[in-house]
C-alpha positions as CSV (number, residue, x, y, z in Angstrom):
1,M,8.3,-4.7,21.5
2,L,6.2,-3.0,18.7
3,Q,6.7,-3.7,14.8
4,F,5.7,-1.8,12.2
5,E,3.0,-2.2,9.6
6,A,2.9,-0.3,6.3
7,V,-0.5,0.9,5.2
8,Y,-0.5,1.2,1.5
9,I,-2.4,2.2,-1.5
10,M,-2.3,0.6,-5.0
11,A,-3.8,2.4,-8.3
12,N,-4.3,0.8,-12.1
13,R,-3.7,4.4,-13.0
14,P,-4.0,8.0,-11.5
15,C,-7.0,9.4,-10.4
16,G,-8.2,5.5,-11.3
17,A,-9.2,2.4,-9.5
18,L,-7.7,2.2,-5.7
19,Y,-7.2,-0.7,-3.0
20,I,-6.3,0.1,0.4
21,G,-4.4,-2.5,2.7
22,R,-1.9,-2.9,5.8
23,T,1.3,-5.4,6.1
24,K,4.0,-6.5,7.8
25,N,5.6,-7.2,4.6
26,L,5.1,-4.6,2.2
27,I,8.0,-6.3,-0.6
28,G,6.2,-9.6,-0.3
29,R,2.3,-8.1,-0.7
30,V,2.9,-5.5,-3.3
31,W,4.7,-8.5,-5.0
32,Q,1.5,-10.5,-4.4
33,H,-1.2,-7.6,-6.0
34,R,1.3,-6.8,-8.6
35,T,1.4,-10.4,-10.1
36,G,-2.4,-11.3,-9.6
37,A,-1.3,-13.8,-7.0
38,I,-4.4,-13.8,-5.2
39,A,-8.1,-13.1,-6.5
40,G,-9.6,-10.3,-5.4
41,H,-10.4,-6.3,-6.1
42,T,-6.6,-5.9,-7.0
43,R,-6.5,-8.5,-9.5
44,K,-10.0,-7.8,-10.7
45,Y,-9.2,-4.0,-11.6
46,N,-5.8,-4.8,-13.0
47,I,-4.3,-2.4,-9.7
48,H,-0.9,-3.3,-9.5
49,K,1.2,0.3,-8.8
50,L,2.1,1.0,-5.5
51,V,1.4,4.6,-5.3
52,Y,1.0,5.5,-1.6
53,Y,3.0,4.2,1.7
54,E,3.4,4.9,5.4
55,Y,4.7,2.8,8.7
56,Q,2.5,2.3,11.5
57,E,4.1,1.6,15.2
58,G,2.0,-1.8,15.6
59,W,-1.3,-3.4,14.4
60,E,-3.6,-1.2,16.4
61,A,-2.1,2.3,14.8
62,A,-1.9,0.6,11.5
63,W,-5.5,-1.0,11.1
64,S,-6.9,2.3,12.8
65,R,-4.9,4.0,9.6
66,E,-6.3,1.7,7.4
67,K,-9.8,2.3,8.1
68,Q,-9.5,6.1,8.5
69,L,-8.0,6.5,5.1
70,K,-10.8,3.7,4.3
71,R,-13.9,6.5,4.9
72,Y,-11.8,9.7,3.3
73,R,-13.7,10.5,-0.4
74,R,-11.7,9.9,-3.2
75,E,-10.8,13.1,-3.3
76,W,-9.1,13.3,-0.2
77,K,-7.1,9.9,-1.5
78,F,-6.1,11.2,-4.6
79,N,-4.6,14.5,-2.8
80,L,-2.6,12.4,-0.2
81,I,-1.1,10.3,-2.9
82,E,0.1,13.2,-5.0
83,A,1.2,15.4,-2.3
84,A,3.4,12.5,-1.5
85,N,3.9,11.3,-4.9
86,P,2.6,14.1,-7.5
87,G,3.4,11.6,-11.0
88,W,1.4,8.9,-9.4
89,K,4.8,6.8,-10.4
90,D,5.3,3.3,-8.8
91,L,6.8,3.2,-5.8
92,W,7.8,-0.6,-6.1
93,F,10.7,0.3,-7.5
94,Q,11.4,2.4,-4.7
95,I,10.9,0.0,-2.0
96,N,13.2,-2.8,-3.3
97,E,16.4,-0.5,-3.2
98,D,15.3,1.1,0.3
99,E,17.0,-1.4,2.9
100,E,15.2,1.5,5.6
101,V,11.5,-0.8,4.5
102,P,10.6,-3.2,7.4
103,F,10.8,-6.6,6.1
104,A,8.6,-9.4,7.4
105,P,8.6,-13.2,6.5
106,M,6.0,-14.3,4.0
107,E,3.3,-16.1,6.5
108,D,2.9,-12.8,8.5
109,L,1.4,-10.9,5.3
């Protein structure tokens, strides 16, 4: 059985510092970024806003899409975000209300 994985982009402000990642547990992983629970790029640059996410079927598809997004130029990433989220609003509140967001236990992050 294939599991869905999220590929996501976080930002500190519109057209600012970005972080691209993937996870089985979008809510849990974004919470970690938002609270600074794990040291790294997002804590260092205050990257706490979820501005884009999409789901892929299976680990390989998610890994491939994550690598693809990381290779794109910043301007293309900004265009991708703005096409789905023109105001660069924080989607954290949306995923917490959306019952369709696949969820996995925290140990699967």
